[in-house]
C-alpha positions as CSV (number, residue, x, y, z in Angstrom):
1,M,170.5,16.9,67.5
2,K,168.1,14.1,67.5
3,M,167.2,11.9,70.4
4,K,165.2,9.7,67.9
5,R,164.6,10.2,64.2
6,S,161.8,12.6,64.7
7,I,164.1,15.1,66.6
8,V,165.4,17.8,64.4
9,C,167.9,20.4,65.6
10,L,166.2,23.6,65.1
11,G,166.3,26.7,67.2
12,L,167.0,30.3,67.6
13,A,170.7,29.8,66.7
14,T,170.1,27.1,64.0
15,L,171.0,29.4,61.1
16,A,172.9,32.7,61.3
17,I,173.6,34.0,57.8
18,V,175.5,37.3,57.3
19,A,173.3,39.6,55.4
20,N,175.9,40.2,52.7
21,I,176.3,36.5,52.1
22,L,172.6,35.6,51.8
23,P,170.3,38.6,52.0
24,V,166.7,37.8,53.1
25,P,164.2,39.8,51.2
26,R,161.2,40.9,53.3
27,V,158.8,43.7,53.6
28,H,158.8,43.6,57.4
29,A,161.0,42.4,60.3
30,Y,160.2,38.8,61.3
31,T,158.9,38.2,64.8
32,Q,158.8,35.2,67.1
33,A,155.1,34.9,66.2
34,D,156.1,34.4,62.5
35,L,158.4,31.6,63.6
36,N,155.8,30.0,65.8
37,N,153.3,30.1,63.0
38,I,155.8,28.5,60.6
39,N,156.7,25.9,63.2
40,S,153.0,25.0,63.7
41,R,152.4,24.6,60.0
42,I,155.5,22.5,59.6
43,S,154.3,20.4,62.6
44,A,150.9,20.0,61.0
45,L,152.4,18.9,57.7
46,R,154.7,16.5,59.5
47,N,151.6,14.9,61.1
48,Q,149.9,14.7,57.7
49,M,153.0,13.0,56.3
50,N,153.0,10.5,59.2
51,S,149.3,9.9,58.6
52,Y,149.7,9.4,54.9
53,E,152.7,7.1,55.5
54,A,150.6,5.1,57.9
55,Q,147.8,4.8,55.3
56,A,150.2,3.9,52.5
57,S,151.9,1.3,54.7
58,A,148.6,-0.2,55.6
59,F,147.7,-0.5,51.9
60,A,151.1,-1.9,51.2
61,A,150.6,-4.5,53.8
62,E,147.2,-5.3,52.4
63,A,148.6,-5.5,48.9
64,N,151.3,-7.9,50.1
65,S,148.6,-10.1,51.8
66,I,146.6,-10.1,48.5
67,Q,149.7,-11.0,46.5
68,A,150.3,-13.9,48.9
69,E,146.8,-15.1,48.3
70,I,147.3,-14.8,44.5
71,N,150.5,-16.8,44.8
72,S,148.6,-19.5,46.7
73,L,145.8,-19.5,44.1
74,V,148.4,-19.9,41.3
75,A,150.0,-22.8,43.2
76,Q,146.6,-24.5,43.7
77,Q,145.9,-24.1,39.9
78,E,149.3,-25.7,39.1
79,G,148.4,-28.6,41.4
80,L,145.0,-29.0,39.7
81,K,146.7,-28.8,36.3
82,T,148.9,-31.7,37.3
83,Q,145.9,-33.7,38.6
84,I,144.0,-33.0,35.3
85,Q,146.9,-34.2,33.3
86,L,147.1,-37.4,35.3
87,K,143.3,-38.0,35.1
88,E,143.4,-37.3,31.3
89,A,146.2,-39.9,31.0
90,E,144.2,-42.4,33.1
91,H,141.1,-41.7,31.0
92,E,143.0,-42.3,27.7
93,Q,144.4,-45.6,29.1
94,I,140.8,-46.8,30.0
95,V,139.6,-45.9,26.5
96,I,142.5,-48.0,25.0
97,E,141.7,-50.9,27.3
98,I,138.0,-50.8,26.3
99,E,138.9,-50.8,22.6
100,T,141.2,-53.8,23.1
101,I,138.6,-55.8,25.0
102,T,135.9,-54.9,22.4
103,K,138.2,-56.2,19.7
104,R,138.9,-59.4,21.7
105,I,135.1,-59.9,22.2
106,E,134.6,-59.6,18.5
107,E,137.4,-62.0,17.6
108,N,136.1,-64.6,20.2
109,S,132.6,-64.2,18.9
110,E,133.8,-65.1,15.4
111,T,135.5,-68.2,16.8
112,V,132.3,-69.2,18.7
113,G,130.3,-68.7,15.5
114,Y,132.7,-71.0,13.6
115,T,132.4,-73.6,16.4
116,I,128.6,-73.4,16.3
117,A,128.7,-73.7,12.5
118,Q,130.6,-76.9,12.9
119,F,127.8,-78.2,15.2
120,Y,125.2,-77.2,12.6
121,Y,127.2,-78.9,9.9
122,N,127.5,-82.1,11.9
123,D,123.7,-81.9,12.6
124,E,123.0,-82.3,8.9
125,I,124.9,-85.6,8.8
126,T,123.4,-88.5,10.7
127,T,125.2,-89.9,13.7
128,L,125.7,-93.2,11.9
129,E,127.3,-91.4,9.0
130,R,129.6,-89.4,11.3
131,I,130.6,-92.6,13.1
132,A,131.2,-94.4,9.8
133,S,133.3,-91.6,8.5
134,A,135.4,-91.4,11.7
135,K,138.5,-93.4,12.0
136,S,137.2,-95.0,15.1
137,F,134.3,-94.6,17.5
138,S,136.8,-93.2,20.0
139,S,137.9,-90.4,17.6
140,F,134.2,-89.6,17.0
141,I,133.6,-89.1,20.7
142,D,136.8,-86.9,21.1
143,E,135.7,-84.6,18.3
144,E,132.2,-84.2,19.7
145,V,133.7,-83.4,23.2
146,R,136.3,-81.0,21.7
147,L,133.7,-78.9,19.8
148,S,131.5,-78.7,22.8
149,S,134.4,-77.8,25.1
150,I,135.6,-75.0,22.8
151,S,132.2,-73.6,22.5
152,D,131.7,-73.5,26.3
153,A,135.2,-72.0,26.9
154,L,134.7,-69.3,24.3
155,S,131.3,-68.4,25.7
156,A,132.9,-68.1,29.2
157,I,135.7,-65.8,27.9
158,I,133.2,-63.6,26.0
159,E,131.1,-63.3,29.1
160,E,134.1,-62.4,31.2
161,N,135.3,-59.8,28.7
162,K,131.8,-58.3,28.6
163,N,131.9,-57.9,32.4
164,L,135.4,-56.4,32.3
165,K,134.2,-54.0,29.5
166,A,131.3,-53.0,31.7
167,E,133.6,-52.2,34.6
168,L,135.9,-50.2,32.4
169,E,132.9,-48.2,31.1
170,V,132.0,-47.3,34.7
171,K,135.7,-46.3,35.4
172,K,135.7,-44.3,32.2
173,K,132.5,-42.4,33.3
174,N,134.0,-41.8,36.8
175,A,137.2,-40.5,35.3
176,E,135.2,-38.1,33.1
177,L,133.3,-36.8,36.1
178,I,136.4,-36.3,38.1
179,L,138.1,-34.6,35.2
180,E,135.1,-32.3,34.8
181,D,135.2,-31.5,38.5
182,L,138.9,-30.7,38.4
183,K,138.5,-28.4,35.4
184,T,135.6,-26.7,37.2
185,Q,137.8,-26.1,40.3
186,K,140.6,-24.7,38.1
187,N,138.2,-22.3,36.4
188,Q,136.9,-21.2,39.8
189,L,140.4,-20.5,41.1
190,A,141.2,-18.7,37.9
191,A,138.2,-16.5,38.3
192,L,139.1,-15.8,42.0
193,Q,142.6,-15.0,41.0
194,Q,141.3,-12.5,38.5
195,K,139.2,-10.8,41.2
196,Q,142.2,-10.7,43.6
197,E,144.4,-9.2,40.9
198,A,141.9,-6.5,40.3
199,L,141.8,-5.8,44.1
200,L,145.6,-5.8,44.2
201,A,145.7,-3.2,41.4
202,Q,143.3,-1.0,43.3
203,T,145.1,-1.4,46.5
204,R,148.4,-0.5,44.9
205,Q,146.7,2.6,43.4
206,N,145.5,3.6,46.9
207,E,149.0,3.1,48.2
208,A,150.5,5.2,45.4
209,A,147.9,7.9,46.0
210,Y,148.9,8.2,49.7
211,R,152.6,8.2,48.7
212,S,151.8,11.0,46.3
213,M,150.0,13.0,49.0
214,K,152.9,12.4,51.4
215,A,155.3,13.7,48.7
216,D,153.1,16.8,48.2
217,A,153.1,17.4,51.9
218,A,156.9,16.9,52.0
219,S,157.3,19.5,49.3
220,Q,155.1,22.0,51.2
221,K,157.1,21.2,54.3
222,A,160.4,21.8,52.5
223,A,159.2,25.2,51.3
224,L,158.1,26.2,54.8
225,E,161.4,25.0,56.2
226,E,163.2,27.3,53.8
227,E,161.1,30.2,55.1
228,Q,161.7,29.0,58.6
229,Q,165.5,29.2,58.0
230,K,165.1,32.8,56.7
231,I,163.3,33.7,59.9
232,L,165.8,32.1,62.1
233,A,168.6,33.8,60.2
234,D,166.9,37.2,60.6
235,L,166.4,36.6,64.3
236,A,170.0,35.4,64.7
237,R,171.3,38.6,63.0
238,R,169.4,40.7,65.6
239,Y,171.3,38.8,68.3
240,N,174.6,39.7,66.5
241,A,175.4,36.0,65.5
242,T,178.3,36.7,63.3
243,D,181.7,35.4,62.2
244,V,180.6,31.9,61.3
245,T,183.6,29.7,60.4
246,A,184.4,26.0,59.8
247,G,186.6,26.4,63.0
248,D,188.6,23.5,64.5
249,P,189.8,21.1,61.7
250,S,189.3,18.2,64.1
251,K,185.7,19.4,64.5
252,G,185.7,19.5,68.3
253,G,187.1,16.0,68.6
254,Y,183.6,14.6,67.9
255,P,184.1,10.9,67.3
256,Y,181.5,10.7,64.6
257,S,182.8,13.6,62.5
258,S,184.0,11.4,59.7
259,R,180.4,10.2,59.3
260,C,178.8,13.6,59.1
261,P,176.8,14.7,57.3
262,Q,176.5,11.6,55.0
263,Q,175.3,9.3,57.8
264,K,173.4,11.9,59.8
265,D,170.8,10.2,62.0
266,A,172.0,6.7,60.8
267,F,172.2,5.5,64.4
268,A,172.2,6.8,68.0
269,D,175.2,7.4,70.2
270,Q,175.7,6.0,73.7
271,W,173.2,8.6,75.1
272,G,170.5,7.6,72.7
273,M,170.9,10.7,70.5
274,Y,171.3,10.5,66.7
275,I,174.8,11.3,65.4
276,C,175.6,14.5,63.7
277,E,172.9,16.3,65.7
278,C,173.7,19.2,68.0
279,V,172.7,17.4,71.1
280,S,174.9,14.4,70.3
281,Y,177.8,16.7,69.8
282,T,177.3,18.6,73.1
283,A,176.7,15.4,75.0
284,W,180.1,14.2,73.7
285,K,181.7,17.5,74.7
286,V,180.3,17.2,78.3
287,Y,181.5,13.6,78.5
288,S,185.0,14.2,77.1
289,T,185.4,17.3,79.4
290,Y,183.9,16.1,82.6
291,G,184.0,12.3,82.2
292,Y,180.2,11.8,82.5
293,M,177.1,12.7,80.6
294,P,173.6,11.8,82.0
295,Y,171.4,9.5,79.9
296,W,168.1,11.3,79.3
297,G,166.5,8.5,77.3
298,G,163.5,9.7,75.3
299,R,164.0,13.3,76.4
300,G,166.8,14.4,74.1
301,N,165.3,17.5,72.4
302,A,167.6,20.5,73.0
303,K,164.7,22.5,74.4
304,Q,164.2,19.7,77.0
305,W,167.7,19.9,78.3
306,P,167.2,22.7,80.9
307,A,164.4,20.8,82.6
308,N,166.4,17.6,82.4
309,A,169.4,19.3,83.9
310,R,167.4,20.9,86.8
311,A,165.8,17.5,87.6
312,A,169.3,16.0,87.7
313,G,170.6,18.7,90.0
314,Y,172.7,20.7,87.5
315,T,172.7,24.5,87.4
316,V,170.9,26.3,84.6
317,S,171.8,30.0,84.3
318,N,171.6,33.0,82.0
319,V,175.3,33.7,82.6
320,P,177.6,31.9,80.2
321,K,180.7,30.0,81.4
322,V,183.4,28.4,79.4
323,H,182.7,24.6,78.8
324,S,179.0,25.0,79.6
325,V,176.2,24.0,77.2
326,G,174.2,26.7,75.7
327,I,170.5,25.9,74.9
328,S,168.0,27.8,72.8
329,T,164.4,26.8,73.3
330,A,163.1,28.6,70.3
331,G,161.5,26.6,67.6
332,T,160.0,23.1,67.8
333,Y,163.1,21.3,69.1
334,G,165.6,24.0,70.2
335,H,169.3,24.0,69.6
336,A,172.4,23.0,71.7
337,V,175.9,24.5,71.5
338,W,179.2,24.2,73.3
339,V,180.7,27.3,74.9
340,E,184.3,27.7,73.9
341,A,185.0,31.2,75.2
342,V,183.3,34.2,76.8
343,S,184.1,37.8,76.2
344,G,181.8,40.4,77.8
345,N,178.4,40.0,76.3
346,R,179.8,37.8,73.5
347,V,180.1,34.0,73.5
348,Y,182.2,31.9,71.2
349,I,180.5,28.6,70.4
350,S,181.0,25.3,68.5
351,Q,178.1,23.3,67.2
352,Y,176.7,20.7,64.9
353,N,173.7,20.7,62.5
354,Y,173.7,24.5,62.1
355,R,173.1,25.3,58.4
356,N,175.1,28.4,57.4
357,A,177.6,29.7,54.9
358,A,180.5,27.8,56.7
359,T,178.7,24.5,56.3
360,G,177.5,25.1,52.8
361,Y,174.0,25.3,54.2
362,R,174.0,21.6,54.9
363,A,172.6,19.9,58.0
364,G,174.8,17.7,60.2
365,E,178.0,19.8,59.8
366,Y,180.4,21.4,62.3
367,S,180.9,25.2,62.7
368,E,181.9,27.9,65.1
369,Q,180.9,31.5,65.7
370,W,180.5,34.5,68.0
371,V,177.0,35.2,69.3
372,D,175.3,37.4,71.8
373,R,175.1,35.8,75.2
374,G,171.3,36.5,75.4
375,M,170.6,33.8,72.7
376,Y,171.0,30.9,75.2
377,Q,170.5,29.5,78.7
378,Y,173.6,27.8,80.0
379,I,173.9,24.4,81.8
380,Y,176.9,23.9,84.1
381,F,177.8,20.3,84.0
382,G,181.2,21.0,85.7
383,G,179.9,22.8,88.8
């Protein structure tokens, strides 16, 4: 009977239970005031549930946003971890290069020392003695030049290595500073992640709390709906709603019968009314009988049909006719039925979403029964 998911097929004829099938214990006869009070409480609980769901959904969205931020922080930390590893490798390479150059400087220094020692040794011998001991004067000159050249070359290499070592020391220091900065950034991100995870946990707790409150409200609502059904059954008995049966095996020819009740409210029919609801069934019966059913988009509650019908030019009467639609406006949403036969003050109807013994007290099922004509207003779609 839903136009949208929030529309529930409830009404004066929603549940008629024969007293000897399901007796309703009570200390007094129920009244319409009792039903109105129950309906109001159910409506209030429904509003609470919607509010709790909105709050829970808001916390869920916030939690998802926080989780996305945490994922981003983790990704950033992984990026920094890679940079740290690269910078550590670079630092280790610089240290190795510095050690190699230091060793080279030491070796070259020893060579320079040897060369200088040769000069000192030569200084202890007079020039005439060195010339005399030489094979020739030319060889004496060559030796002197060689020793001098070696000393100058080694001195230049030592100086170059010292400069390179100084540059590497600067690079090493810079690498250490960058490495320290990267580690600091990583630690800061880790601390921020920890805070976000704590916030996420609290947000999830808030969401769970509202889900729990919604569940409590749903439980209260279910209990009230049980009481509501008892009241409806009691009122229905007073209108002589009897002889409830499973009726037509083809279930009135309703095209969605194979989907009921398992897929009740799973989707809307061509008139915007959810399947397996009383209004969807009666809309189909009007269409299949007369070839046309108005589309009352957004105004599909059963109790809205009389006003919709009058606005569309259809007759609304208290007199039942075969193949008219009976409407009860009792309850929050009302109830719609299809008139199969009329006998004096009695009307034989078919309907969907009417919990009774014939439907195993399940919503979204088909049933038929005799009722008192005074239970409904009647809409004539066929003139």
